C-alpha positions as CSV (number, residue, x, y, z in Angstrom):
1,X,-32.7,27.8,-69.7
2,X,-31.6,26.8,-66.3
3,X,-34.5,27.5,-63.9
4,X,-32.2,29.0,-61.3
5,X,-30.6,31.4,-63.8
6,X,-33.8,33.5,-63.7
7,X,-33.5,33.7,-60.0
8,X,-29.8,34.7,-60.0
9,X,-30.5,37.7,-62.3
10,X,-32.7,39.3,-59.6
11,X,-30.4,41.7,-57.7
12,X,-30.8,44.8,-55.6
13,X,-33.7,45.8,-53.4
14,X,-33.6,42.5,-51.5
15,X,-34.4,44.2,-48.2
16,X,-37.8,45.2,-49.7
17,X,-38.8,41.7,-50.6
18,X,-40.7,39.5,-48.1
19,X,-39.0,36.6,-46.5
20,X,-39.3,33.4,-48.6
21,X,-39.9,35.1,-51.9
22,X,-37.2,32.9,-53.6
23,X,-38.9,29.8,-52.3
24,X,-42.3,30.9,-53.7
25,X,-40.7,31.5,-57.1
26,X,-39.4,28.0,-57.0
27,X,-42.7,26.6,-56.0
28,X,-44.4,28.6,-58.8
29,X,-41.9,27.3,-61.3
30,X,-42.3,23.7,-60.3
31,X,-46.1,23.9,-60.3
32,X,-46.1,25.4,-63.8
33,X,-43.9,22.6,-65.1
34,X,-46.0,19.9,-63.5
35,X,-49.2,21.6,-64.8
36,X,-47.8,21.3,-68.4
37,X,-46.9,17.6,-68.0
38,X,-49.5,16.1,-65.6
39,X,-52.8,17.7,-66.5
40,X,-55.8,15.5,-65.8
41,X,-53.8,12.8,-64.0
42,X,-54.7,11.5,-60.6
43,X,-54.0,13.9,-57.7
44,X,-51.6,11.4,-55.9
45,X,-49.4,11.3,-59.0
46,X,-49.3,15.0,-59.2
47,X,-48.6,15.5,-55.5
48,X,-45.6,13.1,-55.7
49,X,-44.2,14.8,-58.8
50,X,-44.5,18.3,-57.2
51,X,-42.8,17.1,-54.0
52,X,-40.0,15.3,-55.9
53,X,-39.3,18.4,-58.0
54,X,-39.4,20.8,-55.1
55,X,-36.9,18.6,-53.2
56,X,-34.4,19.2,-56.1
57,X,-34.5,22.9,-55.2
58,X,-34.3,22.3,-51.5
59,X,-37.8,23.3,-50.8
60,X,-39.8,21.5,-48.2
61,X,-43.4,21.5,-49.5
62,X,-46.4,22.5,-47.5
63,X,-48.7,19.5,-47.8
64,X,-51.9,21.5,-47.8
65,X,-50.6,23.9,-50.5
66,X,-49.4,20.9,-52.6
67,X,-52.8,19.2,-52.2
68,X,-54.6,22.3,-53.5
69,X,-52.3,22.6,-56.5
70,X,-52.7,18.9,-57.2
71,X,-56.5,19.1,-57.1
72,X,-56.5,22.1,-59.5
73,X,-54.1,20.4,-62.0
74,X,-56.0,17.1,-61.8
75,X,-59.2,18.9,-62.7
76,X,-57.7,20.3,-65.9
77,X,-58.3,18.6,-69.2
78,X,-55.5,16.3,-70.2
79,X,-52.6,17.8,-72.2
80,X,-51.6,16.9,-75.7
């Protein structure tokens, strides 16, 4: 499934959503993908991967937020 397909299906009620909600969905999607593939790896590798994948979606990452995600993913046990 194309990741943006899920976003395009959300219509109506846009005026009730907070500003930046699509960007946060994209960040959540990328973090979940990286969590599956980079568990237990060094934080710097994880930061780079998250930043690279977010740029594909046109999202400029918040460095502090990315560092927190990278720290949490690095602390997870390695994946299979």
